[in-house]
N, C-alpha and C positions, 0 to 999 in steps of 0.2 A: 294848054296854058298859052294865053295870048300875050302880046307884047306888054300891055299894061300890068298884068298880073306878074310877069317876069320882072319888070322894073320895081314894082312894089315889094316883091319877095327879096330881090337883091338889095333894095334899100333897107329893109328890115334886118336882113342878115348883116349888112355893113354896120347898121346902127347898134345891133347887139354886140358885134365884134368890138366896136368902138367903146361901148359901155364896159364890156369885160376888160378891155385893155386899160381903160382909165381906172377902173376899180382895182385891178391888180397893181397898177402903178401907185395908186394911193395907199394900198395895203402895204406894199414894200416900203414906201417912204415912211409910213407910220411905224413900222417895226424896226427899220434900219436907221432912223433919224438919230443924229448925235445931239444929245442935250447939252445945255450950257454947263451943267455940273460935270459931265463927262469931259467936256473941252477943258474946263479948269483943272480937272484931275490929270488930263494929258499934259497940260502946261506944267503942272507941278512935277510930274514924273520926268518931263524933259529937263526941267531945272535941276532936279536931283541927279539925273544922269550926267549933266554937264558938270556939276560940282564933284561928283564921284570921279569923273575923268580928270579933272584938275588935281584932285587929291592923289590920284594914281600917278599922274605926271610928276607931281612934287615928290612923291615917295620914290619914284624911279630915279629922279635927279639926286635926292638925298643919298640913296644907296650907292649910286655911281660915285658920288663925291666921297662917301665913306670908304668904298672899296679902293679908290685911288689913294686915300690917306693911309689905309691899312697896307697897301702894296708898298708905298713909300716907307712906312715904318718898318715893314718886313725887310726891305732892301737895306735900310740903315742898320737894323739888328744883325743881318747877315754880314754886312761889312764890318761891324764891330766884333762879331764872333770870329771872323777871319783874322782880323788884326790881333785879337786876343790869342788865338791859336798860334799865329806866327810868333807873337811875343813869348808864348809858352815854349814853343819849339826852340827859340833862341836861348831862353833861360835854361832849358834842359841841356842844350849843347854846352853852354857856359858852365853849368854845374858839373857835367861830365869832364870837361877840361880841367876844372878846378879840382875835382876828385882825383883825376889822373895826376895832376901836379902835386897834390898833397901826398898821394901814395908814393910818388917818386921821391919826394923829400923825406918821407918816413923810411924808405928803403936805404937811403943814402946815409 
């Protein structure tokens, strides 16, 4: 093989490699291309995701506020219960004292 034949063979091999590379690139772009409808669908999904995240944040804020209100209400109820129990204890003590006084009057 002389020099000219080597150059021609090398040029043909490089040209075939170029054509194969270009064809494979075109083929990949053809199958992997994102269409306009897919882009609009992705935009819609992104918008829905954003709205869902906002709703989640609102729900979390609502439940935190509600939990705070319930804790406050629970604290108030516990304070009222404690006051009622203290009042009941005082009333029982007074009733015992009065019972003892009445019994002492009845004995005399």
